[in-house]
N, C-alpha and C positions, 0 to 999 in steps of 0.2 A: 595769569598765564595767557598767552596769545590765543586767538580763536583757532589758529591752525593746530596748535598743540592740543587744545580742548577736543578737537575733532578726532584725535588719534590716541588719547591717553589710555583707553581701554583695549587697544589693539595688542595682540600677542607680540612680544619682543620689542615694543616701542619704548624708547628711553630718550631722555634729553641729556643723560650723563655721557661722559667720555667713554670711548671704547675700553672695555675691560672693567668698567666701574659700576655697571648695573646690568641686570638681565632683562629688564622690561617685562617682568612677569607679575609684579605685585598687583597692579590695578586690574590686569586681565583676570587674574585668579579671583580677586575680590568681586569683580563683576559676575564671574561664573557662579560663585557661591551665593551672592545676594540675589541676582536676577534669575539665573537658571535653576538653581537648587531650591530656593526659598520663595520664588515668585514675587520678589521685592523690587525695589527701584533705587537707583543712585542718581542724584541730581548734583550737578556741578555749578556753583556760583562763583565767578571769578571776575576780579577787576584788576586789569594789568597794572603791575607796580604796587598794588595794595594788598592783595592776598586772595586766597582761594578757599572755598568752603565746600565740603562734600556732605550731602544730606542723604542718609541711608534710611529707607522706609521698608519695614517688613510687615507682612500681614499678621494681625493679632491671632488669627485662627488658621490652621493649616488648610490649604485648599485640597479638596478631594475630587477625584474624577468619578463620574457616574456612569 
């Protein structure tokens, strides 16, 4: 995927699909769950024309506030 698309993929309502074919919520919701709810991370590795890989990391132990 292009660099400009990579910069926007986790934005609410962003989609590369035609009008009426996608809501643009999938990766925004995924980011919210992984990063905000579970204090994890999502890494995007992409080579234009070859493919894209998403690496999701979650903490092994729940983080607690003191």
